[in-house]
N, C-alpha and C positions, 0 to 999 in steps of 0.2 A: 505506467511508470516502470513496471518490471521489464517490459520490452526494451525501453530506453536503457535501463541499467544493464540488461543482458547484452545489448549491442555495444555499450560502452566497455564492458568487461572484455568482450570479444575483440574489440579494437585494440585493447591494451594487452592482448594475447594471454588472458587469464584462462586456464584450462576449463573445459566444459564442466567437469566435476566440481571444481572450486566455484565457478560461476553459479551453478545450480544451488550450492549451499549458501552462498552470499545472497543471492536473490531470494531464497526461501526465508532466510533470517531477516532480511530487510522487509519483506512483505509482512511477516508476522509482527515485527516491531512497529511498523507503520500502522498496521491494523489495530494493534493494542492501543496505540496512541489515539486512534480514531474511536475505538470502543470504550476506553476507560481513562484515557489520559487527560491531563490538565496542564496547561501552560500558565505559569504565573508571571505577570508583568506589572511592576509597580503596585504590588499588593492586590491586584485584580486577578481573578482566575478566568481562564478561557478554555473551552473544550473545542478542539478542532473537529470539523465535520467536512466530509466530502460532499460537494453539491455541484449542480450544473446550472448554468445560466441559459435560458432559452432565447437569448438575444433580444428579448422584449422586456427586460427588467425584472423577470420573475426567476427566483431561485428554486430549484427542485432538489430535495434531499430526503433521506430516509428518516422518518420520525418514529420508527418502530424500535423501541428499546430492547426488544427480544432478539433482534437480528444482530449477530456479532460477526464482523468481518474476519477476525482472527481465526474463526472456525474454518474459513475457506482458504487461508493464506498458503499453506503448504500444498494443498490440492491444486490450486490455481497455478502455483509455481511448477508443479510436476507436469501439468498440461503444457506449459510453455516450453519445457525441455523434452517433451515426448519424441520429437523428431530428431533429436541430437543423438 
């Protein structure tokens, strides 16, 4: 998602410095939603998770509550912008 966001910002001529900040903040906020967030719909609560479908009807996702995506958000973003 960060690569897509980065390329979209580049297409709209957003500076590299601003793009890095926007992507970092987006990565952190999305990771926090994944790690701790809840979405309420019609009095029901849902917790979003990132998962992958192996195209055989099986979903694979992290079940380790100790792993927190937001801990890696800004580091991953920095790696994305290293070559800029």
